FIVO-308849 format. One record per residue (C-alpha): residue number from 0; chain; x, y, z. Coordinates in steps of 0.5 Angstrom, whole numbers, plus 500, padded with zeros to 3 digits. Each point is the difference from the previous one (the first is absolute). Layout:
<sites>
+-----+-----+-----+-----+-----+
! seq ! mol !   x !   y !   z !
+-----+-----+-----+-----+-----+
! NUM !   A !   X !   Y !   Z !
...
+-----+-----+-----+-----+-----+
</sites>
This chain:
<sites>
+-----+-----+-----+-----+-----+
! seq ! mol !   x !   y !   z !
+-----+-----+-----+-----+-----+
!   0 !   A ! 631 ! 138 ! 194 !
!   1 !   A ! 496 ! 497 ! 505 !
!   2 !   A ! 494 ! 503 ! 498 !
!   3 !   A ! 501 ! 497 ! 493 !
!   4 !   A ! 501 ! 493 ! 503 !
!   5 !   A ! 494 ! 501 ! 503 !
!   6 !   A ! 496 ! 502 ! 494 !
!   7 !   A ! 503 ! 494 ! 496 !
!   8 !   A ! 498 ! 495 ! 506 !
!   9 !   A ! 493 ! 502 ! 500 !
!  10 !   A ! 500 ! 500 ! 492 !
!  11 !   A ! 502 ! 493 ! 501 !
!  12 !   A ! 496 ! 498 ! 505 !
!  13 !   A ! 494 ! 502 ! 496 !
!  14 !   A ! 502 ! 497 ! 494 !
!  15 !   A ! 501 ! 493 ! 503 !
!  16 !   A ! 493 ! 501 ! 503 !
!  17 !   A ! 497 ! 502 ! 494 !
!  18 !   A ! 504 ! 494 ! 496 !
!  19 !   A ! 497 ! 495 ! 506 !
!  20 !   A ! 493 ! 502 ! 499 !
!  21 !   A ! 500 ! 499 ! 492 !
!  22 !   A ! 503 ! 493 ! 501 !
!  23 !   A ! 494 ! 499 ! 505 !
!  24 !   A ! 495 ! 503 ! 495 !
!  25 !   A ! 503 ! 496 ! 494 !
!  26 !   A ! 501 ! 493 ! 505 !
!  27 !   A ! 492 ! 501 ! 502 !
!  28 !   A ! 498 ! 501 ! 493 !
!  29 !   A ! 504 ! 494 ! 498 !
!  30 !   A ! 497 ! 495 ! 505 !
!  31 !   A ! 493 ! 503 ! 499 !
!  32 !   A ! 501 ! 498 ! 493 !
!  33 !   A ! 503 ! 493 ! 501 !
!  34 !   A ! 507 ! 502 ! 497 !
!  35 !   A ! 503 ! 499 ! 507 !
!  36 !   A ! 498 ! 493 ! 503 !
!  37 !   A ! 499 ! 501 ! 507 !
!  38 !   A ! 499 ! 493 ! 502 !
!  39 !   A ! 493 ! 502 ! 502 !
!  40 !   A ! 495 ! 495 ! 497 !
!  41 !   A ! 495 ! 505 ! 500 !
!  42 !   A ! 498 ! 503 ! 493 !
!  43 !   A ! 496 ! 506 ! 499 !
!  44 !   A ! 495 ! 498 ! 494 !
!  45 !   A ! 495 ! 506 ! 497 !
!  46 !   A ! 494 ! 496 ! 496 !
!  47 !   A ! 493 ! 502 ! 499 !
!  48 !   A ! 496 ! 499 ! 505 !
!  49 !   A ! 494 ! 495 ! 500 !
!  50 !   A ! 493 ! 502 ! 498 !
!  51 !   A ! 497 ! 498 ! 507 !
!  52 !   A ! 501 ! 506 ! 504 !
!  53 !   A ! 496 ! 498 ! 506 !
!  54 !   A ! 503 ! 504 ! 505 !
!  55 !   A ! 496 ! 496 ! 506 !
!  56 !   A ! 503 ! 494 ! 497 !
!  57 !   A ! 508 ! 500 ! 499 !
!  58 !   A ! 500 ! 493 ! 499 !
!  59 !   A ! 495 ! 501 ! 494 !
!  60 !   A ! 505 ! 505 ! 497 !
!  61 !   A ! 506 ! 495 ! 500 !
!  62 !   A ! 496 ! 494 ! 497 !
!  63 !   A ! 497 ! 505 ! 494 !
!  64 !   A ! 503 ! 500 ! 493 !
!  65 !   A ! 502 ! 506 ! 496 !
!  66 !   A ! 496 ! 501 ! 494 !
!  67 !   A ! 505 ! 498 ! 495 !
!  68 !   A ! 501 ! 493 ! 504 !
!  69 !   A ! 492 ! 499 ! 499 !
!  70 !   A ! 501 ! 502 ! 493 !
!  71 !   A ! 506 ! 495 ! 498 !
!  72 !   A ! 497 ! 494 ! 504 !
!  73 !   A ! 493 ! 500 ! 500 !
!  74 !   A ! 499 ! 504 ! 493 !
!  75 !   A ! 503 ! 494 ! 496 !
!  76 !   A ! 494 ! 497 ! 502 !
!  77 !   A ! 495 ! 505 ! 497 !
!  78 !   A ! 497 ! 499 ! 493 !
!  79 !   A ! 497 ! 504 ! 494 !
!  80 !   A ! 494 ! 497 ! 498 !
!  81 !   A ! 497 ! 500 ! 493 !
!  82 !   A ! 492 ! 498 ! 499 !
!  83 !   A ! 497 ! 499 ! 493 !
!  84 !   A ! 493 ! 500 ! 499 !
!  85 !   A ! 498 ! 503 ! 507 !
!  86 !   A ! 493 ! 501 ! 501 !
!  87 !   A ! 501 ! 506 ! 504 !
!  88 !   A ! 507 ! 502 ! 502 !
!  89 !   A ! 504 ! 506 ! 498 !
!  90 !   A ! 506 ! 501 ! 497 !
!  91 !   A ! 506 ! 505 ! 504 !
!  92 !   A ! 496 ! 506 ! 496 !
!  93 !   A ! 493 ! 498 ! 502 !
!  94 !   A ! 498 ! 498 ! 493 !
!  95 !   A ! 498 ! 493 ! 497 !
!  96 !   A ! 503 ! 500 ! 493 !
!  97 !   A ! 499 ! 493 ! 498 !
!  98 !   A ! 498 ! 497 ! 507 !
!  99 !   A ! 507 ! 500 ! 502 !
! 100 !   A ! 501 ! 502 ! 508 !
! 101 !   A ! 507 ! 500 ! 504 !
! 102 !   A ! 501 ! 500 ! 507 !
! 103 !   A ! 505 ! 497 ! 505 !
! 104 !   A ! 501 ! 494 ! 505 !
! 105 !   A ! 504 ! 496 ! 504 !
! 106 !   A ! 503 ! 493 ! 501 !
! 107 !   A ! 498 ! 496 ! 506 !
! 108 !   A ! 503 ! 493 ! 499 !
! 109 !   A ! 505 ! 497 ! 497 !
! 110 !   A ! 495 ! 496 ! 496 !
! 111 !   A ! 499 ! 506 ! 496 !
! 112 !   A ! 494 ! 503 ! 503 !
! 113 !   A ! 498 ! 507 ! 499 !
! 114 !   A ! 495 ! 505 ! 504 !
! 115 !   A ! 497 ! 506 ! 496 !
! 116 !   A ! 493 ! 503 ! 500 !
! 117 !   A ! 494 ! 497 ! 497 !
! 118 !   A ! 499 ! 506 ! 496 !
! 119 !   A ! 507 ! 500 ! 496 !
! 120 !   A ! 498 ! 493 ! 497 !
! 121 !   A ! 492 ! 499 ! 501 !
! 122 !   A ! 498 ! 497 ! 493 !
! 123 !   A ! 507 ! 500 ! 497 !
! 124 !   A ! 501 ! 495 ! 494 !
! 125 !   A ! 507 ! 500 ! 501 !
! 126 !   A ! 505 ! 502 ! 506 !
! 127 !   A ! 507 ! 501 ! 500 !
! 128 !   A ! 505 ! 503 ! 505 !
! 129 !   A ! 507 ! 502 ! 500 !
! 130 !   A ! 506 ! 502 ! 505 !
! 131 !   A ! 504 ! 505 ! 496 !
! 132 !   A ! 499 ! 506 ! 496 !
! 133 !   A ! 499 ! 497 ! 493 !
! 134 !   A ! 501 ! 493 ! 503 !
! 135 !   A ! 497 ! 493 ! 498 !
! 136 !   A ! 493 ! 500 ! 500 !
! 137 !   A ! 498 ! 494 ! 504 !
! 138 !   A ! 493 ! 497 ! 499 !
! 139 !   A ! 496 ! 500 ! 506 !
! 140 !   A ! 494 ! 495 ! 502 !
! 141 !   A ! 494 ! 504 ! 504 !
! 142 !   A ! 499 ! 495 ! 506 !
! 143 !   A ! 495 ! 503 ! 503 !
! 144 !   A ! 496 ! 507 ! 501 !
! 145 !   A ! 496 ! 503 ! 505 !
! 146 !   A ! 497 ! 507 ! 498 !
! 147 !   A ! 497 ! 501 ! 507 !
! 148 !   A ! 507 ! 501 ! 503 !
! 149 !   A ! 503 ! 502 ! 493 !
! 150 !   A ! 505 ! 494 ! 501 !
! 151 !   A ! 503 ! 496 ! 494 !
! 152 !   A ! 505 ! 494 ! 500 !
! 153 !   A ! 504 ! 499 ! 494 !
! 154 !   A ! 505 ! 494 ! 499 !
! 155 !   A ! 506 ! 500 ! 496 !
! 156 !   A ! 505 ! 494 ! 498 !
! 157 !   A ! 506 ! 501 ! 505 !
! 158 !   A ! 505 ! 495 ! 496 !
! 159 !   A ! 507 ! 504 ! 499 !
! 160 !   A ! 498 ! 506 ! 504 !
! 161 !   A ! 503 ! 502 ! 506 !
! 162 !   A ! 493 ! 503 ! 503 !
! 163 !   A ! 500 ! 505 ! 506 !
! 164 !   A ! 495 ! 499 ! 505 !
! 165 !   A ! 497 ! 506 ! 504 !
! 166 !   A ! 499 ! 499 ! 507 !
! 167 !   A ! 493 ! 501 ! 502 !
! 168 !   A ! 499 ! 504 ! 507 !
! 169 !   A ! 494 ! 501 ! 505 !
! 170 !   A ! 496 ! 506 ! 498 !
! 171 !   A ! 496 ! 500 ! 507 !
! 172 !   A ! 506 ! 502 ! 503 !
! 173 !   A ! 501 ! 507 ! 496 !
! 174 !   A ! 499 ! 506 ! 503 !
! 175 !   A ! 498 ! 507 ! 497 !
! 176 !   A ! 507 ! 504 ! 498 !
! 177 !   A ! 504 ! 493 ! 499 !
! 178 !   A ! 505 ! 501 ! 494 !
! 179 !   A ! 498 ! 496 ! 494 !
! 180 !   A ! 503 ! 499 ! 493 !
! 181 !   A ! 496 ! 499 ! 493 !
! 182 !   A ! 503 ! 496 ! 494 !
! 183 !   A ! 497 ! 500 ! 494 !
! 184 !   A ! 499 ! 502 ! 492 !
! 185 !   A ! 496 ! 507 ! 500 !
! 186 !   A ! 499 ! 502 ! 493 !
! 187 !   A ! 504 ! 494 ! 498 !
! 188 !   A ! 506 ! 502 ! 503 !
! 189 !   A ! 503 ! 494 ! 503 !
! 190 !   A ! 502 ! 498 ! 507 !
! 191 !   A ! 499 ! 507 ! 502 !
! 192 !   A ! 501 ! 501 ! 508 !
! 193 !   A ! 496 ! 506 ! 504 !
! 194 !   A ! 500 ! 501 ! 508 !
! 195 !   A ! 495 ! 502 ! 505 !
! 196 !   A ! 496 ! 499 ! 506 !
! 197 !   A ! 494 ! 496 ! 502 !
! 198 !   A ! 495 ! 506 ! 500 !
! 199 !   A ! 494 ! 497 ! 503 !
! 200 !   A ! 497 ! 493 ! 501 !
! 201 !   A ! 494 ! 496 ! 500 !
! 202 !   A ! 497 ! 504 ! 494 !
! 203 !   A ! 495 ! 497 ! 495 !
! 204 !   A ! 500 ! 500 ! 493 !
! 205 !   A ! 496 ! 497 ! 494 !
! 206 !   A ! 502 ! 494 ! 497 !
! 207 !   A ! 499 ! 498 ! 492 !
! 208 !   A ! 494 ! 496 ! 502 !
! 209 !   A ! 497 ! 507 ! 504 !
! 210 !   A ! 500 ! 497 ! 507 !
! 211 !   A ! 505 ! 503 ! 505 !
! 212 !   A ! 507 ! 498 ! 502 !
! 213 !   A ! 501 ! 501 ! 507 !
! 214 !   A ! 506 ! 501 ! 504 !
! 215 !   A ! 504 ! 504 ! 494 !
! 216 !   A ! 506 ! 503 ! 502 !
! 217 !   A ! 501 ! 508 ! 497 !
! 218 !   A ! 507 ! 502 ! 499 !
! 219 !   A ! 503 ! 507 ! 497 !
! 220 !   A ! 505 ! 496 ! 496 !
! 221 !   A ! 500 ! 502 ! 493 !
! 222 !   A ! 495 ! 495 ! 496 !
! 223 !   A ! 498 ! 501 ! 493 !
! 224 !   A ! 497 ! 496 ! 494 !
! 225 !   A ! 504 ! 493 ! 499 !
! 226 !   A ! 502 ! 500 ! 507 !
! 227 !   A ! 493 ! 495 ! 501 !
! 228 !   A ! 502 ! 493 ! 503 !
! 229 !   A ! 507 ! 503 ! 503 !
! 230 !   A ! 502 ! 499 ! 507 !
! 231 !   A ! 500 ! 505 ! 505 !
! 232 !   A ! 506 ! 498 ! 505 !
! 233 !   A ! 502 ! 502 ! 507 !
! 234 !   A ! 507 ! 502 ! 503 !
! 235 !   A ! 502 ! 492 ! 500 !
! 236 !   A ! 498 ! 499 ! 493 !
! 237 !   A ! 494 ! 496 ! 501 !
! 238 !   A ! 494 ! 501 ! 496 !
! 239 !   A ! 494 ! 503 ! 504 !
! 240 !   A ! 495 ! 502 ! 495 !
! 241 !   A ! 499 ! 499 ! 492 !
! 242 !   A ! 499 ! 507 ! 497 !
! 243 !   A ! 493 ! 500 ! 497 !
! 244 !   A ! 497 ! 507 ! 499 !
! 245 !   A ! 501 ! 508 ! 501 !
! 246 !   A ! 496 ! 506 ! 501 !
! 247 !   A ! 502 ! 504 ! 494 !
! 248 !   A ! 496 ! 507 ! 502 !
! 249 !   A ! 497 ! 499 ! 493 !
! 250 !   A ! 506 ! 500 ! 496 !
! 251 !   A ! 504 ! 494 ! 498 !
! 252 !   A ! 506 ! 499 ! 505 !
! 253 !   A ! 502 ! 500 ! 507 !
! 254 !   A ! 498 ! 505 ! 505 !
! 255 !   A ! 503 ! 497 ! 506 !
! 256 !   A ! 494 ! 495 ! 501 !
! 257 !   A ! 501 ! 493 ! 499 !
! 258 !   A ! 497 ! 494 ! 502 !
! 259 !   A ! 503 ! 493 ! 501 !
! 260 !   A ! 496 ! 493 ! 502 !
! 261 !   A ! 503 ! 498 ! 506 !
! 262 !   A ! 505 ! 494 ! 499 !
! 263 !   A ! 496 ! 496 ! 506 !
! 264 !   A ! 494 ! 500 ! 495 !
! 265 !   A ! 504 ! 497 ! 495 !
! 266 !   A ! 503 ! 495 ! 504 !
! 267 !   A ! 494 ! 497 ! 502 !
! 268 !   A ! 497 ! 499 ! 493 !
! 269 !   A ! 507 ! 498 ! 497 !
! 270 !   A ! 499 ! 492 ! 501 !
! 271 !   A ! 493 ! 501 ! 497 !
! 272 !   A ! 502 ! 504 ! 494 !
! 273 !   A ! 506 ! 496 ! 498 !
! 274 !   A ! 496 ! 494 ! 500 !
! 275 !   A ! 496 ! 503 ! 495 !
! 276 !   A ! 494 ! 500 ! 505 !
! 277 !   A ! 495 ! 505 ! 501 !
! 278 !   A ! 500 ! 504 ! 506 !
! 279 !   A ! 492 ! 500 ! 503 !
! 280 !   A ! 498 ! 506 ! 504 !
! 281 !   A ! 494 ! 501 ! 505 !
! 282 !   A ! 495 ! 505 ! 498 !
! 283 !   A ! 495 ! 505 ! 504 !
! 284 !   A ! 498 ! 504 ! 494 !
! 285 !   A ! 500 ! 507 ! 503 !
! 286 !   A ! 503 ! 507 ! 499 !
! 287 !   A ! 502 ! 504 ! 506 !
! 288 !   A ! 503 ! 506 ! 502 !
! 289 !   A ! 503 ! 502 ! 507 !
! 290 !   A ! 496 ! 504 ! 505 !
! 291 !   A ! 503 ! 506 ! 503 !
! 292 !   A ! 498 ! 505 ! 505 !
! 293 !   A ! 497 ! 505 ! 494 !
! 294 !   A ! 496 ! 494 ! 497 !
! 295 !   A ! 497 ! 498 ! 507 !
! 296 !   A ! 498 ! 507 ! 501 !
! 297 !   A ! 497 ! 501 ! 493 !
! 298 !   A ! 496 ! 493 ! 500 !
! 299 !   A ! 499 ! 500 ! 507 !
! 300 !   A ! 503 ! 494 ! 501 !
! 301 !   A ! 500 ! 496 ! 507 !
! 302 !   A ! 508 ! 499 ! 500 !
! 303 !   A ! 506 ! 504 ! 498 !
! 304 !   A ! 503 ! 494 ! 496 !
! 305 !   A ! 499 ! 494 ! 496 !
! 306 !   A ! 498 ! 498 ! 493 !
! 307 !   A ! 495 ! 504 ! 496 !
! 308 !   A ! 496 ! 495 ! 495 !
! 309 !   A ! 500 ! 504 ! 494 !
! 310 !   A ! 498 ! 495 ! 495 !
! 311 !   A ! 497 ! 493 ! 500 !
! 312 !   A ! 501 ! 495 ! 494 !
! 313 !   A ! 493 ! 497 ! 498 !
! 314 !   A ! 500 ! 492 ! 502 !
! 315 !   A ! 507 ! 501 ! 504 !
! 316 !   A ! 501 ! 497 ! 507 !
! 317 !   A ! 499 ! 507 ! 503 !
! 318 !   A ! 493 ! 501 ! 496 !
! 319 !   A ! 498 ! 493 ! 502 !
! 320 !   A ! 501 ! 502 ! 507 !
! 321 !   A ! 496 ! 506 ! 500 !
! 322 !   A ! 506 ! 505 ! 500 !
! 323 !   A ! 498 ! 507 ! 497 !
! 324 !   A ! 503 ! 506 ! 497 !
! 325 !   A ! 496 ! 507 ! 501 !
! 326 !   A ! 497 ! 505 ! 496 !
! 327 !   A ! 504 ! 504 ! 495 !
! 328 !   A ! 502 ! 505 ! 506 !
! 329 !   A ! 503 ! 494 ! 504 !
! 330 !   A ! 494 ! 500 ! 505 !
! 331 !   A ! 497 ! 494 ! 502 !
! 332 !   A ! 507 ! 496 ! 499 !
! 333 !   A ! 502 ! 494 ! 504 !
! 334 !   A ! 506 ! 501 ! 504 !
! 335 !   A ! 504 ! 494 ! 501 !
! 336 !   A ! 503 ! 500 ! 507 !
! 337 !   A ! 504 ! 493 ! 501 !
! 338 !   A ! 501 ! 494 ! 497 !
! 339 !   A ! 501 ! 493 ! 504 !
! 340 !   A ! 500 ! 504 ! 506 !
! 341 !   A ! 506 ! 505 ! 498 !
! 342 !   A ! 498 ! 507 ! 499 !
! 343 !   A ! 500 ! 504 ! 494 !
! 344 !   A ! 503 ! 507 ! 499 !
! 345 !   A ! 500 ! 500 ! 493 !
! 346 !   A ! 498 ! 497 ! 493 !
! 347 !   A ! 507 ! 497 ! 500 !
! 348 !   A ! 499 ! 496 ! 506 !
! 349 !   A ! 494 ! 497 ! 497 !
! 350 !   A ! 504 ! 498 ! 493 !
! 351 !   A ! 506 ! 497 ! 504 !
! 352 !   A ! 495 ! 496 ! 504 !
! 353 !   A ! 497 ! 497 ! 494 !
! 354 !   A ! 506 ! 499 ! 497 !
! 355 !   A ! 502 ! 495 ! 505 !
! 356 !   A ! 494 ! 496 ! 499 !
! 357 !   A ! 499 ! 495 ! 495 !
! 358 !   A ! 494 ! 499 ! 496 !
! 359 !   A ! 494 ! 496 ! 504 !
! 360 !   A ! 503 ! 503 ! 506 !
! 361 !   A ! 495 ! 504 ! 505 !
! 362 !   A ! 501 ! 506 ! 503 !
! 363 !   A ! 496 ! 504 ! 506 !
! 364 !   A ! 499 ! 507 ! 498 !
! 365 !   A ! 498 ! 505 ! 505 !
! 366 !   A ! 497 ! 506 ! 497 !
! 367 !   A ! 495 ! 507 ! 501 !
! 368 !   A ! 494 ! 501 ! 497 !
! 369 !   A ! 499 ! 507 ! 502 !
! 370 !   A ! 500 ! 499 ! 508 !
! 371 !   A ! 498 ! 493 ! 500 !
! 372 !   A ! 506 ! 495 ! 501 !
! 373 !   A ! 499 ! 494 ! 496 !
! 374 !   A ! 504 ! 493 ! 499 !
! 375 !   A ! 500 ! 496 ! 494 !
! 376 !   A ! 504 ! 494 ! 498 !
! 377 !   A ! 502 ! 500 ! 492 !
! 378 !   A ! 502 ! 494 ! 496 !
! 379 !   A ! 506 ! 503 ! 496 !
! 380 !   A ! 500 ! 498 ! 492 !
! 381 !   A ! 505 ! 499 ! 495 !
! 382 !   A ! 503 ! 507 ! 497 !
! 383 !   A ! 498 ! 501 ! 493 !
! 384 !   A ! 505 ! 501 ! 495 !
! 385 !   A ! 498 ! 508 ! 499 !
! 386 !   A ! 496 ! 505 ! 505 !
! 387 !   A ! 493 ! 498 ! 498 !
! 388 !   A ! 495 ! 506 ! 499 !
! 389 !   A ! 497 ! 502 ! 507 !
! 390 !   A ! 493 ! 500 ! 497 !
! 391 !   A ! 495 ! 505 ! 503 !
! 392 !   A ! 503 ! 501 ! 507 !
! 393 !   A ! 505 ! 505 ! 498 !
! 394 !   A ! 503 ! 506 ! 503 !
! 395 !   A ! 504 ! 506 ! 497 !
! 396 !   A ! 507 ! 499 ! 498 !
! 397 !   A ! 506 ! 503 ! 505 !
! 398 !   A ! 503 ! 506 ! 496 !
! 399 !   A ! 506 ! 503 ! 501 !
! 400 !   A ! 505 ! 494 ! 500 !
! 401 !   A ! 506 ! 500 ! 496 !
! 402 !   A ! 500 ! 497 ! 493 !
! 403 !   A ! 504 ! 493 ! 500 !
! 404 !   A ! 504 ! 497 ! 495 !
! 405 !   A ! 503 ! 493 ! 499 !
! 406 !   A ! 508 ! 501 ! 499 !
+-----+-----+-----+-----+-----+
</sites>
């Protein structure tokens, strides 16, 4: 009898404990899912992490936007551009039927100012933009074009339109590895978003005029024909570049190597172009290559860095100052070591130094001719519209470079 009571008591105890445990578990679930109000104002929210994931700067993570945020907010200010009668533009498929080209652009002012690439609208007889898939085609005026930087400024009538203005960032603050978002119209697919990172900085590509654009941003965000002129944005939704070119590897589409003109270059030129004025640039008249350890050893150069003069354009400021290229093997070429007292470590340093000057300005160039170190003052000219012939002072073209395509 006592044994039976003991067994019943133990069973009741176990049942009570199990019942209490179930209540606790259910209660915890209800509290966790906010079915039961505990009076605590803290709520657990699950959301997509922002695209800025810099481990060394938690504040940057908190201030970043998600890709959806950027697409919903800034995406509304990205336009589809169609140009008729273009002289050298491409359609999304890389063809040129009836001289029609398409591309992308973005709004930078409530007054209807839009930025795109020069090669999207160059020579067009008519340009129109639309904000939605199959939406109204709005006539746009081409206010200014700069072939040397591949930048163009358009203007539409803003009346009756709630325009979304994209904020312009600071491309000088970019670092390799920063997350980026590209929005555009690849292959005519309007308002497509892709993501990636800044793959490299200070790249150099050729503009439609044939002159180099320095300080270019390289990204692995997918960019294809039709993306030209669209924005490359940072994690805060600010434009830090204009998507302009891609390396195709010989094909027709993206291989994960895209290039964007830095927005700081655009901001510098925007007032001039929107006023319909021409951007004038200083001109030296040389083509150069970087001096590397191997080149210095092969050509028996007195320095291991600098800019090796490969061609000098006849009649250019460099030609008048006596700078010269070498033989077909590169031997005997001058090596530019400094400009205005600032050391030159690569050809891009010379391009950058000249780009900061105006036509008519003078620069002091220090260079080596063999072991002889010389100094010359060069009065810079005005850059011609296209790359001029280099006359007889030619050296072989660099081989092995990637083929580029204007997207």
